C-alpha positions in Angstrom: 25.3 -40.5 297.7 26.1 -37.1 295.9 29.3 -36.4 294.7 31.6 -34.9 297.6 32.4 -31.4 297.9 36.2 -31.8 297.0 35.1 -33.6 294.0 32.0 -31.2 293.1 34.3 -28.4 293.1 37.2 -29.9 290.8 34.6 -31.1 288.0 33.0 -28.3 288.4 36.3 -26.4 287.1 35.7 -28.2 284.0 34.5 -26.2 280.7 31.2 -26.9 280.1 30.7 -28.6 283.4 27.9 -26.5 285.8 25.7 -27.1 289.0 22.9 -28.6 286.2 25.8 -31.5 284.7 26.4 -32.8 288.2 22.7 -32.7 289.2 22.3 -35.2 285.6 25.0 -37.2 286.7 24.4 -37.7 290.5 20.5 -38.5 289.2 21.3 -41.4 287.0 23.7 -42.8 289.4 27.7 -41.7 289.2 27.7 -39.4 292.3 31.2 -40.3 292.7 34.6 -40.0 290.4 35.0 -43.6 290.5 31.3 -44.3 289.3 32.0 -41.5 286.6 35.6 -42.7 285.0 33.8 -46.6 284.9 31.8 -45.3 282.0 32.6 -43.6 278.3 30.4 -40.5 277.2 28.9 -42.4 275.4 27.4 -44.1 277.8 26.8 -41.2 280.0 25.1 -39.3 277.5 22.6 -41.7 277.2 21.7 -42.3 280.4 20.9 -38.7 280.8 19.2 -38.5 277.2 16.9 -41.5 278.4 16.2 -39.8 281.6 15.5 -36.6 280.3 14.0 -38.0 276.8 15.8 -35.3 275.6 18.4 -35.0 272.8 20.1 -32.1 274.3 22.5 -34.1 275.8 23.8 -35.4 272.4 25.3 -31.9 270.7 28.8 -32.0 270.4 29.9 -29.5 273.0 27.4 -31.8 275.8 29.4 -34.8 274.9 32.8 -33.5 274.5 31.8 -31.8 278.3 30.9 -35.2 279.6 34.5 -36.1 277.9 36.2 -34.1 280.2 34.3 -34.7 283.0 35.0 -37.8 283.2 38.9 -37.8 282.0 39.3 -35.2 285.2 37.5 -38.2 286.9 40.0 -40.3 285.9 43.0 -38.3 286.3 42.0 -37.7 290.4 41.8 -41.2 290.6 45.2 -42.2 289.8 46.7 -39.1 291.6 
């Protein structure tokens, strides 16, 4: 199941997170705040990089965006 519209809206407000990033999260099974929040940025980057067979997700800006998305998901869960 994909992110809810509310979750998408919240994550898209995070710097560096766009529709393609959300799509990649969903493609590796991270399709809710709960699932995203249960990982760290290194794990998510490794999952997506492996799926894409590309190292483009390992650059600093991508890792920072993934980390910010995870932090936002954790914040929303705790509210």
